[in-house]
SEFILUM-659434 format. One record per residue: x, y, z of N, C-alpha, C, O in turn; residue in one letter. Coordinates in steps of 0.02 Angstrom, whole numbers, plus 50000, padded with zeros to 5 digits. Layout:
BEGIN
XYZXYZXYZXYZA ...
***
This chain:
BEGIN
498274860949525498254864149594498334860849657497834861949691X 498714857749685498824853649735499124858049793499464863149784X 498984855549848499284860249902499154867549915499474870649957X 498614870649872498524877649880498304881049943497824879549979X 498774886349950498574888950010497854892650007497514894549959X 497774893050062497144896350073497224904550075497714907950091X 496474906550051496584914550073496244915550140495824911650164X 496474921350171496374922150247495894929150265495984934050229X 495484929450310495024934550333495504940250365495744938650419X 495654946050344495914951150381495694957250382495654960550331X 495534959350438495284964850450494534964550412494314969150378X 494224958850424493494958050407493354956850337492774957350317X 493994954950286493764953550225494284948150185494894948150183X 493974945150163494644938750111495124942850085495064948050053X 495694939250105496264943350069496714938350053496824933550091X 497054939449984497594934349949498174937449943498304943449947X 498634931449931499264931349921499304937449857498894937149812X 499824942949858499864945649808500204943149744500684939449752X 500044944549687500244941249620501044946749602501124952749615X 501414943149577501914945649551501744947349475501404943549440X 502004953449452501754954949378502254954149329502574958749303X 502344944849310502894943849274502424939849226501854938449246X 502684937849155502284934449109502134927649127501634924749108X 502724924149177502744918549183502034916249248501724910949256X 501994921749279501544920749342500844921749307500404917449316X 500744926449273500284927749232499914922849188499304922049185X 500414919549151500184913449105500064907949147499824902949120X 500204907649218499924901449251499314902049274498884897749267X 499214907949307498464910649318498084908749272497564905849286X 498324910349193497834909349134497604903749131497014902349122X 498134899449138497984892149130497454888749193496984884949180X 497614890849258497214891349298496554891149292496134886949307X 496554897549260495784899749243495304896749163494734897549141X 495984893049140495684890149081495444896149015494954896048977X 496024901049020496074906648965496464904248907497034902548921X 496274903748839496494902548790497254902348793497444907248824X 497824898248772498394898548764498674903648713499224906348716X 498204904548664498374909548615498624916148651499024919448617X 498454919148723498564924748740499174924148770499254919948815X 499774928848746500344928748778500534934748821500214939748807X 500944935348866501204940448895501904941548892502274936848907X 502194948048871502884951448878502964957448914502574962248916X 503544956548944503774962148984503964966048947504324964848898X 503734972248967503984979548921504434982748980504244985549032X 505144981448954505574982148995505934990748998506344993449036X 505564993248939505715000948937505285004348883504915000248854X 505235010048863504595011948824505145015548770504955018548719X 505755014848785506175017648722506015014548658505735009048666X 506075015948602505865011148548506255005748522506055001048487X 506955007148545507404999948541507254995048576507434989448560X 506894996248633506724990848669505994986948649505844980948641X 505614993548644504984991948615504894986848552504424983248534X 505564988248525505454984548464505474976048474505414972248426X 505554974248528505814965648554505094964148577505014958548599X 504554968248575503904967648614503544965048539503654968248488X 503074958248537502774958148489502064961448477501674961748525X 501884964048414501414968948417500844966648357500964963448306X 500294968848377500004975848404499874972648485499824966648499X 499844977548528499514975448588499084980948603499164987048597X 498514976748628497914979848644497634979048725497064979248748X 498294977848756497984977948830498814977548872499294973948856X 498764981848921499354982448969499174980649040498614982449057X 499534977449084499524975349152500014980149187500604978749181X 499884985049220500294988349260500384987449345499894987249382X 500914987049363501154986349442501414991649457501964992649431X 501144997149504501655001649526501525001749595501005000449626X 502255004149621502375005649703501765011749706501545015449662X 501585011049786501215014249798501265022149801500785025849791X 502075024549817502065033149808501955034149732501675039449717X 502135029649678502095030749606501265030749579501035034549536X 500835024549621500215026749605499915032749638499485035749606X 500045034549684499745040349713499985046649680499545050549665X 500515048149669500605053249634500325053949575500175059649559X 500185047849522499935048249459499155047449461498835047749408X 498855046349526498215044149531497915048049582497305047649582X 498165051749624497845055649701497325060349677496835061549712X 497415063249616497055070249588496435067649543495915070749530X 496625060649522495985058549477495615054449507495055053449483X 495765051949551495225046549598494625049649615494095046549609X 494645056549641493885059049658493495060049607492885059949614X 493765061149547493425065149485493095059649450492705060949404X 493235053149468492845047349432492165045849460492105044649520X 491685045749420490995045649438490765039149453490895034549415X 490415038149511490195031849530489765028149479489305030749447X 490015020449474489625017849408489185012949425489285008249463X 488735014149398487935009549397487825005449347487285002349348X 488295004549292488035000349240488124992349250488524989649288X 487664989049206487664981549208487294980549128487034984449089X 487424973449128487014969549056487514971548990487864976548988X 487484966948944487934967448884488044972348848488444972548801X 487534978348873487754983648809488184988648843488334993848814X 488364987548900488984991448928489484992048883489614987448844X 489894999348885490445000948839491114995248866491564993248830X 491054994048916491564989948944491524987549007491204990449051X 491864981549017491414977349079491954978149135492494975249134X 491714982849188492234983149254491974981349304491364981949310X 492324978949349492204977649420492624979649482493224980749489X 492054979749525492384983149595492864978149628492734972249619X 493294979549657493654974549700493684976249767493874981349795X 493414969949791493224968649864493674964249909493544963149969X 494174962049877494504955149899495194959849906495374964049865X 495504958149962496064961349979496684959249943496764953249955X 497074961249912497814959749889497584957049807498024955249768X 497064956949792496734953749732496644959549678496214958549634X 497014965849677497094969849619497434965249543497254965949484X 497854961749563498204957249507497874952049444497974950849385X 497384949849502496784945949469496204949449434495854946949390X 496144956249463495694959249447495984963049375495574963749330X 496534965049367496864967449313496874961849250496844963249190X 496904955749276496974951049223496194950149183496064949849123X 495724949949245495004947749225495004955049182495064955249121X 494964958749209494724966149159495144966949090494994970149040X 495714963149103496024962349026495554956048982495194957448934X 495614950249004495344945348961494684945348934494494942948881X 494234949548997493534949848974493284954748947492674955948946X 493844959148914493544965348873494034964848813493854967348759X 494674961748819495014960848765494694957048696494514951148692X 494674960748658494404957048593493844953548587493824948248556X 493284956548617492734954748632492724948748689492184945948699X 493184947248720493174941348760493324934848741493244930048779X 493624934348663493714929048643494154923948654494164918348629X 494554926948700495074922148730494854917148794495234913148822X 494184918448811493914913848856493544909348831493004910948806X 493724903348831493404897248800492494898148814492294900648867X 492144896548775491374896348773491424889848818491824885248809X 490974890248864490854883548904491184883548961490884880649005X 491784886148979492274885149037491964889049093491524893449089X 492284886749148492014890249210492104898249201491614901749213X 492694901149182492594907449175492114910649132491924916149152X 491904908749085491474909749026490744910349069490354915049065X 490664903449117489964904649150489934910949197489524915549196X 490494910049240490624915749284490464923749256490084927649284X 490764924949207490774930849159490094930849146489834936049166X 489694927049119489034927149093488554929949151488144934249139X 488644927049218488344930049265488344936749283487894940849294X 489134937049285489344944049308489104950049271488954955249300X 489064949149200488934954449166488064957049171487804962349154X 487804951849198486994954649200486994958049280486464960649299X 487434957849314487394961749378487584968149393487994971149358X 487284970749446487644979549452488294977749479488564972249478X 488554984349509489284983149534489244980149591489714976249603X 488834980549631488874978649705488764971449716489034968249761X 488244968349660488104960749659488704957849621489004952749640X 488844961249568489514958349533490234957249577490614952549571X 490294962349618490854960949639490764956849712491274956149746X 490234954549732490064948849793490174942449744490594938449763X 489814940949677489954934649641490734933749631490964928049633X 491054937949624492084937249619492194935549695492504930549711X 491884940249746492204938349819491974929849832492374925349843X 491464929349827491174921649833491474915749800491554910049820X 491624918649741491934912149696492624908049720493164910749711X 492604903549741493094898049760493514896149694494114894949704X 493294895849629493664894949589494064899549557494544897649523X 493914906249565494504912949576495034912549627495634913649619X 494764911049673495134910749741495774905049744496314906049773X 495594899149710495904893249709496524896049648497124896849659X 496204897049590496674898549536497224905249548497804905749528X 496834910149587497454916249609497934912749658498524912349639X 497794910349716498214908149767498764901749727499374901349733X 498444898549699498994893649673499404897449612499924894449596X 499274903149579499724906149549500214912349585500724914849562X 499844913949653500334919349680500874915149720501404917849736X 500754909149733501214906249763501754902649727502204899249751X 501644903949668502354900649617502864907449592503284907749548X 502644912449639503184918949593503944915949599504144910649624X 504264921049567505034919649573505354920949638505914919049654X 504874925049682505214928349754504864924449800504394920949780X 505074924649877504674921349918503874924549925503794930749927X 503364920649929502644923149918502564924950006502714921650055X 502294930949998502114935450063501484932150085501134928950045X 501324933050152500714930450180500164935450161500334940950140X 499464933850167499024937950158499054943550206498884949150188X 499264942250272499254946550333499804953350306499764959250323X 500244950650266500844955650259500554961850213500174961450165X 500874968050246500514973450197500704972150121501044967550098X 500374977750086500454976350010500454984349985500034988849989X 501094984049959501224991649943501294993349872501654997549845X 500854989249850500874989749764500174989949735499694987949767X 500114992249675499344992249661499364990649582499694994349546X 499074985849558498814983549483498344989249449497904992249481X 498494990649374498014992449336497964990349280498514989449254X 497494989049247497394987349169497064992049131496574995349147X 497454991849066497264996549010497074993148967497484988748955X 496554993048929496224988548863495964993248825495734998448849X 495984991848757495674995048695495064989948682495164983948678X 494454992648674493834990148668493474994048611493344999748629X 493284992748554492994994948509493335002348498492965007248499X 493965003048488494375008748486494515014148539494885019048534X 494155012248589494125015648658494625013848696494695007848707X 495005018048720495605015448781495225016348851494915021348867X 495295011548884494965010948968495605010549014496135007848996X 495495013349072495785011749121495325007349164494765009149182X 495565002449177495114997449226495354994849286495654989449281X 495284997649350495544997649408495014997349467494725002349488X 494934991349491494384990149534494314994149585493754995349606X 494914997049615495005001149662494805009449650494955013949689X 494495010249596494205016349599493395015749593493085010549602X 493125021649576492415020549570492045018849506491435019349498X 492465016849463492085015149395492705014049344493275014149366X 492555012949275493065012449229493265020649197492865025249204X 493825021549168493935027949156494185027749091494655024049077X 493885031749045494035032748968494485036448972494515041349010X 495095033948917495635038148927495655041748849496005046648835X 495295038748811495425041148733495305037048685495095031648704X 495365037848624495325034648557495855032948528496305037148527X 495955026848498496535023748453496225022048399495715018648399X 496565024448336496415022448270497075021348230497515025648224X 497085014348201497725010848185498155011148211498645010548175X 498305012048283498815011648339498665006248384498125003348393X 499205005648409499184999548474499375004848540499385011048540X 499535000048592499545004748661500205006748675500355011348713X 500645002448639501405004448636501615009548589502195011248581X 501075012248556501385017348523501415023548556501385023648618X 501485029248520501745034948566501065038148599501055039648658X 500545038948559499895040648576499525034648620499145036248665X 499635029148609499445022948659499765024848738499435025548790X 500405025248731500765026548794500375032148830500125032248886X 500405036848781500275042848823499485042748862499375046248911X 499095039248838498455038148869498595033148923498175033948967X 498975028548937498935023948992499455025049040499385028049094X 500145021649012500755022149080501075027049086501425027649136X 501035031849038501385038449045501365042749108501895045049129X 500915043649132500695047449191501155043949244501515047649278X 501165036549254501425032749313502205033949293502575036049337X 502505032649224503125033749216503485040249246503995040449280X 503055045749222503175053149229503265053449308503725056649335X 502785050049343502815049549427503305046949453503505049349506X 503605041849426504115038149443504855040649424505325039049461X 504955044249373505435049049378505415054349416505945055249447X 505005058449424504885064649462505055061949536505455065249570X 504835057449557504905054349631505465051349645505625050149703X 505885049649587506475044749602506345038049615506805034749638X 505765035149604505605027849619505645023649561505555025649503X 505795017649579505805012749524505335006849540505395001449510X 504895007749583504424999849583503845001849538503325004449556X 504005000249480503374998749422503694994549378504294994749365X 503164989749350503334986449295502804985949252502284988549273X 502774982649180502294983849143502364977049096502874974949068X 501704974549097501714968649045501254969249001500734971949018X 501334966848935501004968248874500634962448856500934957048853X 499924962648841499564956648832499424955548756499194960348725X 499534950148724499464950648647499254944548637499414939648670X 498764944748576498454939348548498894935448497499464937248482X 498554929248466499014926648424499144930348348499444927048306X 498934936548333499214938848287499834944248290500044947548243X 500064944348361500534948848375501194945048334501274939048323X 501574950248317502324947448274502774952848306502524957848333X 503364951848305503984955548303504034960048229503984956448179X 504134967048218504224969448187504764965348127505294962548143X 504494966048058504964963748006505754964348011506044969748019X 505974960148008506794961148014507024958648085507594956648098X 506354959148138506754957748208506764951048221506414947248187X 507274948048284507194940748294506954940348376507164944648416X 506604936148394506394937448457507064932548508507244926848496X 507214935448544507794932248598507424925548607506814924848607X 507954919948617507644913148637508064911648706507954906548738X 
***
Protein backbone atom coordinates (compact mmCIF):
# COMPACT_ATOMS: atom_id res chain seq x y z
CA UNK A 1 0.00 0.00 0.00
CA UNK A 2 2.28 2.74 -1.28
CA UNK A 3 1.34 6.38 -1.81
CA UNK A 4 -1.85 5.97 0.19
CA UNK A 5 -3.94 9.17 0.25
CA UNK A 6 -4.51 10.54 3.71
CA UNK A 7 -7.83 10.95 5.45
CA UNK A 8 -8.84 14.54 6.12
CA UNK A 9 -10.57 16.37 8.95
CA UNK A 10 -13.85 17.71 7.60
CA UNK A 11 -16.19 19.65 9.90
CA UNK A 12 -14.19 18.44 12.87
CA UNK A 13 -14.08 14.72 12.17
CA UNK A 14 -11.88 12.28 10.29
CA UNK A 15 -13.28 11.69 6.81
CA UNK A 16 -12.39 9.06 4.20
CA UNK A 17 -12.77 8.74 0.44
CA UNK A 18 -16.07 6.85 -0.13
CA UNK A 19 -15.80 3.25 -1.30
CA UNK A 20 -17.33 1.89 -4.48
CA UNK A 21 -19.64 -1.06 -3.92
CA UNK A 22 -18.13 -3.56 -6.32
CA UNK A 23 -16.48 -6.96 -5.80
CA UNK A 24 -13.04 -5.80 -6.93
CA UNK A 25 -12.83 -2.91 -4.45
CA UNK A 26 -14.25 -4.98 -1.59
CA UNK A 27 -11.85 -7.82 -2.37
CA UNK A 28 -8.93 -5.38 -2.37
CA UNK A 29 -10.05 -3.97 0.97
CA UNK A 30 -10.22 -7.51 2.35
CA UNK A 31 -6.66 -8.18 1.23
CA UNK A 32 -5.52 -4.97 2.92
CA UNK A 33 -7.25 -6.08 6.12
CA UNK A 34 -5.81 -9.59 5.98
CA UNK A 35 -9.21 -11.26 5.60
CA UNK A 36 -9.24 -14.82 4.27
CA UNK A 37 -9.27 -15.16 0.49
CA UNK A 38 -11.99 -17.79 0.93
CA UNK A 39 -14.46 -14.92 1.19
CA UNK A 40 -15.83 -13.92 -2.22
CA UNK A 41 -17.97 -11.04 -3.47
CA UNK A 42 -20.50 -11.20 -6.29
CA UNK A 43 -22.59 -8.49 -7.94
CA UNK A 44 -26.34 -9.01 -7.63
CA UNK A 45 -27.43 -7.42 -10.89
CA UNK A 46 -31.10 -8.24 -10.40
CA UNK A 47 -33.28 -10.15 -7.97
CA UNK A 48 -35.15 -11.92 -10.76
CA UNK A 49 -34.64 -15.72 -10.51
CA UNK A 50 -32.88 -15.95 -13.90
CA UNK A 51 -30.06 -13.60 -12.84
CA UNK A 52 -29.90 -14.80 -9.23
CA UNK A 53 -29.07 -18.23 -10.68
CA UNK A 54 -25.64 -16.82 -11.61
CA UNK A 55 -24.76 -15.93 -8.01
CA UNK A 56 -23.01 -18.71 -6.04
CA UNK A 57 -25.13 -19.84 -3.10
CA UNK A 58 -25.66 -19.92 -0.18
CA UNK A 59 -25.29 -16.24 0.62
CA UNK A 60 -25.43 -15.21 4.27
CA UNK A 61 -24.35 -11.57 3.96
CA UNK A 62 -25.32 -8.72 1.63
CA UNK A 63 -23.74 -5.29 1.25
CA UNK A 64 -26.10 -2.67 -0.13
CA UNK A 65 -25.28 0.82 -1.36
CA UNK A 66 -28.25 3.14 -1.86
CA UNK A 67 -28.55 6.70 -3.10
CA UNK A 68 -29.80 9.01 -0.36
CA UNK A 69 -33.35 9.42 -1.75
CA UNK A 70 -33.73 5.62 -1.79
CA UNK A 71 -32.20 5.20 1.65
CA UNK A 72 -34.35 7.96 3.16
CA UNK A 73 -37.53 6.58 1.63
CA UNK A 74 -36.77 3.09 2.96
CA UNK A 75 -35.49 4.03 6.44
CA UNK A 76 -36.69 7.50 7.53
CA UNK A 77 -39.69 6.01 9.37
CA UNK A 78 -37.68 3.14 10.87
CA UNK A 79 -34.66 5.09 12.15
CA UNK A 80 -36.47 6.72 15.12
CA UNK A 81 -37.79 3.32 16.29
CA UNK A 82 -34.35 1.72 16.72
CA UNK A 83 -33.44 1.83 20.43
CA UNK A 84 -30.09 3.12 21.65
CA UNK A 85 -27.70 0.17 21.88
CA UNK A 86 -25.59 -0.35 24.99
CA UNK A 87 -24.30 -3.89 24.48
CA UNK A 88 -20.75 -5.17 24.83
CA UNK A 89 -18.88 -8.42 25.41
CA UNK A 90 -18.70 -11.80 23.64
CA UNK A 91 -22.29 -12.72 24.52
CA UNK A 92 -23.80 -10.01 22.31
CA UNK A 93 -26.24 -11.54 19.81
CA UNK A 94 -24.45 -9.59 17.08
CA UNK A 95 -21.37 -7.37 16.82
CA UNK A 96 -22.49 -3.80 16.02
CA UNK A 97 -20.40 -0.63 15.71
CA UNK A 98 -21.38 3.02 15.54
CA UNK A 99 -19.91 4.95 12.60
CA UNK A 100 -18.12 8.15 13.61
CA UNK A 101 -15.72 8.44 10.64
CA UNK A 102 -17.08 10.44 7.71
CA UNK A 103 -17.67 8.51 4.47
CA UNK A 104 -16.66 5.24 6.17
CA UNK A 105 -20.01 3.47 5.80
CA UNK A 106 -18.53 1.07 3.22
CA UNK A 107 -15.78 0.02 5.62
CA UNK A 108 -18.37 -0.37 8.38
CA UNK A 109 -20.54 -2.57 6.17
CA UNK A 110 -17.59 -4.82 5.40
CA UNK A 111 -16.51 -5.04 9.05
CA UNK A 112 -20.09 -5.77 10.12
CA UNK A 113 -20.16 -8.57 7.55
CA UNK A 114 -16.84 -10.27 8.26
CA UNK A 115 -16.98 -9.95 12.05
CA UNK A 116 -20.45 -11.54 12.20
CA UNK A 117 -20.53 -13.91 9.22
CA UNK A 118 -20.04 -17.56 10.20
CA UNK A 119 -18.67 -16.68 13.61
CA UNK A 120 -15.96 -14.45 12.18
CA UNK A 121 -14.10 -17.46 10.79
CA UNK A 122 -12.84 -15.49 7.78
CA UNK A 123 -10.71 -13.26 10.03
CA UNK A 124 -7.45 -15.19 10.59
CA UNK A 125 -6.56 -15.78 14.23
CA UNK A 126 -3.65 -13.59 15.29
CA UNK A 127 -4.10 -11.10 12.45
CA UNK A 128 -4.22 -7.35 13.05
CA UNK A 129 -7.94 -7.35 12.33
CA UNK A 130 -8.46 -10.21 14.79
CA UNK A 131 -6.58 -8.27 17.47
CA UNK A 132 -8.74 -5.20 16.78
CA UNK A 133 -11.89 -7.29 17.01
CA UNK A 134 -10.87 -8.77 20.36
CA UNK A 135 -10.35 -5.26 21.70
CA UNK A 136 -13.58 -3.94 20.22
CA UNK A 137 -15.88 -6.71 21.41
CA UNK A 138 -15.19 -5.94 25.08
CA UNK A 139 -15.99 -2.24 24.74
CA UNK A 140 -19.26 -0.33 24.89
CA UNK A 141 -20.52 1.43 21.75
CA UNK A 142 -18.83 4.80 22.37
CA UNK A 143 -15.45 3.28 23.25
CA UNK A 144 -15.71 0.80 20.39
CA UNK A 145 -16.39 3.59 17.91
CA UNK A 146 -13.39 5.54 19.24
CA UNK A 147 -11.16 2.47 18.84
CA UNK A 148 -12.09 2.24 15.15
CA UNK A 149 -11.78 6.01 14.71
CA UNK A 150 -8.22 5.96 16.05
CA UNK A 151 -7.08 2.92 14.04
CA UNK A 152 -4.39 3.85 11.51
CA UNK A 153 -4.56 0.27 10.21
CA UNK A 154 -8.21 0.65 9.20
CA UNK A 155 -7.59 4.11 7.77
CA UNK A 156 -4.77 2.99 5.49
CA UNK A 157 -6.61 -0.17 4.38
CA UNK A 158 -9.73 1.83 3.49
CA UNK A 159 -8.01 4.76 1.80
CA UNK A 160 -5.89 2.48 -0.38
CA UNK A 161 -8.91 0.44 -1.54
CA UNK A 162 -11.12 3.50 -2.04
CA UNK A 163 -8.54 5.13 -4.31
CA UNK A 164 -8.51 2.09 -6.62
CA UNK A 165 -12.11 2.06 -7.85
CA UNK A 166 -13.18 2.10 -11.49
CA UNK A 167 -14.20 5.78 -11.32
CA UNK A 168 -12.20 8.85 -10.31
CA UNK A 169 -11.91 8.83 -6.53
CA UNK A 170 -13.63 11.83 -4.94
CA UNK A 171 -12.01 13.92 -2.23
CA UNK A 172 -13.02 13.42 1.40
CA UNK A 173 -14.23 17.03 1.12
CA UNK A 174 -16.83 16.09 -1.50
CA UNK A 175 -20.42 15.40 -0.51
CA UNK A 176 -21.36 11.74 -0.31
CA UNK A 177 -24.90 11.07 -1.51
CA UNK A 178 -24.95 7.32 -0.81
CA UNK A 179 -25.05 5.06 2.23
CA UNK A 180 -23.95 1.45 2.82
CA UNK A 181 -25.90 -1.11 4.83
CA UNK A 182 -24.91 -4.68 5.71
CA UNK A 183 -27.29 -7.59 6.20
CA UNK A 184 -25.95 -10.70 7.92
CA UNK A 185 -27.35 -14.01 9.13
CA UNK A 186 -26.00 -14.95 12.56
CA UNK A 187 -27.30 -17.99 14.43
CA UNK A 188 -30.33 -18.07 12.16
CA UNK A 189 -31.24 -14.43 12.84
CA UNK A 190 -31.18 -11.82 10.08
CA UNK A 191 -29.61 -8.54 11.18
CA UNK A 192 -29.44 -5.15 9.53
CA UNK A 193 -26.13 -3.63 10.60
CA UNK A 194 -25.82 0.07 9.95
CA UNK A 195 -23.41 2.27 11.88
CA UNK A 196 -25.64 5.27 11.19
CA UNK A 197 -28.54 3.89 13.26
CA UNK A 198 -28.82 3.73 17.04
CA UNK A 199 -28.02 0.03 17.03
CA UNK A 200 -28.50 -3.27 15.22
CA UNK A 201 -31.90 -4.04 13.73
CA UNK A 202 -33.21 -7.60 13.88
CA UNK A 203 -35.17 -8.38 10.72
CA UNK A 204 -36.35 -11.95 11.27
CA UNK A 205 -35.37 -15.61 11.26
CA UNK A 206 -34.17 -17.78 8.37
CA UNK A 207 -34.27 -21.56 8.50
CA UNK A 208 -32.95 -23.58 5.58
CA UNK A 209 -32.80 -20.54 3.28
CA UNK A 210 -30.23 -17.88 2.43
CA UNK A 211 -30.50 -14.11 1.95
CA UNK A 212 -31.18 -14.41 -1.78
CA UNK A 213 -34.24 -16.58 -1.20
CA UNK A 214 -37.60 -14.88 -1.51
CA UNK A 215 -37.92 -14.70 2.26
CA UNK A 216 -34.33 -13.52 2.68
CA UNK A 217 -34.79 -10.69 0.19
CA UNK A 218 -38.03 -9.63 1.88
CA UNK A 219 -36.19 -9.20 5.18
CA UNK A 220 -33.23 -7.32 3.70
CA UNK A 221 -33.11 -5.32 0.48
CA UNK A 222 -36.74 -5.43 -0.63
CA UNK A 223 -37.63 -2.16 1.16
CA UNK A 224 -34.89 -0.41 -0.79
CA UNK A 225 -35.87 -2.02 -4.10
CA UNK A 226 -39.47 -0.91 -3.55
CA UNK A 227 -38.35 2.63 -2.69
CA UNK A 228 -36.17 2.79 -5.81
CA UNK A 229 -39.01 1.60 -8.04
CA UNK A 230 -41.58 3.91 -6.49
CA UNK A 231 -39.31 6.94 -6.67
CA UNK A 232 -37.92 6.22 -10.13
CA UNK A 233 -34.35 6.07 -8.83
CA UNK A 234 -31.60 3.73 -10.01
CA UNK A 235 -28.81 4.62 -7.58
CA UNK A 236 -28.45 1.30 -5.80
CA UNK A 237 -26.15 -1.72 -5.90
CA UNK A 238 -26.04 -5.03 -4.04
CA UNK A 239 -23.04 -7.28 -3.48
CA UNK A 240 -23.42 -10.82 -2.14
CA UNK A 241 -20.79 -12.09 0.30
CA UNK A 242 -20.17 -15.83 0.10
CA UNK A 243 -17.82 -18.30 1.75
CA UNK A 244 -15.94 -21.21 0.15
CA UNK A 245 -18.94 -23.55 0.34
CA UNK A 246 -20.92 -21.37 -2.09
CA UNK A 247 -21.52 -22.80 -5.54
CA UNK A 248 -23.72 -22.24 -8.57
CA UNK A 249 -26.88 -24.34 -8.77
CA UNK A 250 -26.40 -27.74 -10.38
CA UNK A 251 -26.20 -27.45 -14.15
CA UNK A 252 -25.23 -23.75 -14.14
CA UNK A 253 -21.87 -22.53 -15.47
CA UNK A 254 -20.17 -19.39 -14.19
CA UNK A 255 -19.31 -16.64 -16.66
CA UNK A 256 -15.62 -16.61 -17.49
